[in-house]
Each structure stands twice: as structure tokens, then as C-alpha cells.
N, C-alpha and C positions, 0 to 999 in steps of 0.2 A: 504491500499500499504506499509507500512512504516515494516512491516514482509515479504516483495516481497523477495525472496531469491538473485533477480539480483541487490539489489536496493544500494549494494555498489559500484558494477560499477559504475567509472565515468563516462563514458563514453554515459551512458543511459538516455536519452533525456526523454520518457516519454512509455506508457502502452499500446499496443491497444492489449486490452483481456487481454491472459496471455503471448504476444507474448510482448519481450522490445524490443523499435527502439534506436537502437546504434549509435554511427557514429564511424565510426574505420578508421583511415588514413595512413595504411598500407592495406588495403586489396588490391584483385588483379582488382574486379570491381569497379569503383569509377564515381560517378556523382557531376558534376559541379551545380547541379539546389539546393545543401540544403535545402532554401527556402520550398522546396516543399511539406517536413516533415511537416510544417506550419502550408500550404494551405490546407495540405491532412485531420490536425487535424483541423483545425478551419470547414474543408464541414464535419467532424465526426459529430462536437458539433450541428452545428446550419442545416446540411441536404438540404443547400438552394439548388443545387445544383440539388440532387435528388427529390427533388420536383419540381424544374422547369422540365427536365430533364421527367420527367410525365405526366407534360402540354404539350409538344410537338407534332404534333400528328405523326402519322409512318405509310404512307399507302406501305410502301414496303412489299411485299411480303416473311411473316413470316420463310417457304424455305429457303431462302436465308440471312441469316439474323445472322451477327458474332456480332457487336457490337449494343447493344442498344444505342436508343436517349441519353440516362444519361449517358451511355459510352465517347458518343461522345462529347455531352454538358461538360462533365468535362473534359477530353482530350484536348479541345481547351479553355476553360475557365482558366487550368491551364498554360497552354500551353501562353495564353495573357498574364498573370499574371505576369511570368518569362520571358515576355519581349520578346516571340517566336508570333511575329504579321501575318508572313507569315506560309499559311498551311504543304506550300511549306521545314518546319522545320522538320516535323518529323523524315523525309528521316536522320538527323545529331539523330536525338531522339530516334529510333527503337528500338537501344537495350540500351537505359541508363535504369541501374537497377534499380536505384530512380523510374523512371516514371512509369517501367514495377510492381514495386510492389507497389506503389501507387492506379493505377489503374487496380489490379489484373489480369496481365494479358500482351499479346503483345497489343503492341499500332494499332488504327486506321491506316492507310493509308493516305494518301495526299489524294492523289482520293478521299474516305472515305469521308475523312474530310473539303476537297474542297466542296464536294455534300452535306453535311451535312449543311452549313454554306447556299449553294441557296437553300436548300428546308425549308426554310423558308421566308414563306409567310407575308404578312403585320399584316392578324390577330394573325399570333404566334410570333410575337412580342408584338402586342397587347397586346396581352396573358399575357403573361411572364411580359410585364411592370408593366399590374392591380397585378398581384401575387406578384411584387415585392413593391409595394405600400400597398394590404393586407397586405402585411410581415413588413412592415414599420410602418404601423397604428396601429396594434396586438404589434408591441413591445412598442406603448406610452401606452399600459395598464396601470392604477393606478397611473398614473400622475394627476396633479390638476388643472392646465394650457400646456398647446403646444402655443407657439410664437410662430406668423407665419410673418415673417418678410420681408417684397413687400416694395420694394425705385426703386420707377419709375425716380429718377432723372437722369439727362446724366449729366458724366460727360465727359466736355468738355478738349480736347488736343490742344497743343498748337506748330505750327511749325515743326521739324521734327519727331516728338514723334513717337514711335515703337508704332503698333499696333491703330494710329490715325482713322482708317480707321473706327471702329465699331463703336455702334451708339446702345447706351444704352437701348435708345425706343424699338430699334428694337430686343432686345435680350431681 
């Protein structure tokens, strides 16, 4: 990378293949979600969402599929990580140039994202949970010792302390 021709460009953040990813504060199309670039790089390096997207069942008719489960999962997770907790936030993001670039095309509509969320049954959630656990456990390979700290003590609260309704034994 030291010999890359754009390396001297002070606004270059990183490279995606031969394409330089840079910031331009005078552009006509802007995004308020700059941290999406970091999320995309994290996904590109780890491919967790790509892997998880392939685990999700898809019983839709292939003739009518525009967005893969992987695309829908990435879009929804990126939205959640940026603070867009409702699927209807897609309406405000559908023309965001950064989201379109990261997802490599148009965003799935609010109704598509809502159907995606509602299509996940308990079996799918368990499958994703086990995949997450497998990923974590495989990241521990090469360690001599793993300490699992389980503390069953109840931390009592007194008076009108906030959140005193929770009991550590139940959690």
C-alpha cells in the first residue's frame, strides 16, 4: 500500500480493493452516518453478517427476490448499530449515498425489512445464537486457559435506589 498513487491524499481513509475510500466535506451528496464506513470495514474483515445471512432460511419464491437474506440482515444490523431502531427509518435512509455504497445498491424498503424481521422464527434465532457461540469459541483457540466467572451473589439495594426491583438470582 505504500506505493498506492492515492496514498498522499489526506482524505483517504482506506482502500477497498483498488478503490480508495475517502471523505469529502464539500460534496453535494453527504451522509450523516460516517461511522457506517467503519462498520462496513469490520464486516469486510470478519464476514460475520455474511455468514449469519447464509444461515437464515429463505422460503421465498426466487422469481420475486430482489434482496438476499444477507443483504437484509446487513441493512438491518447496520441501521440498528447506527441508532435507527425502527424499520420505518429506511424511508429517511433510502437516498443516503453512503448506505447505498456500503450495501452496493438500493436499500430494501421498510415493508421488506419488516417482513424480514417477522420471518425469523425461534429456530432461526437459535441457529444464529449457536453460530455466534461457535464463532466466539473458535476465536479462543490457542489460549491455555479460559476463565468463566459466574457469581451467584445477590447485590441488595436499599431505600429507593433505582432499579432495585431486579434480583440478581433471577438473572
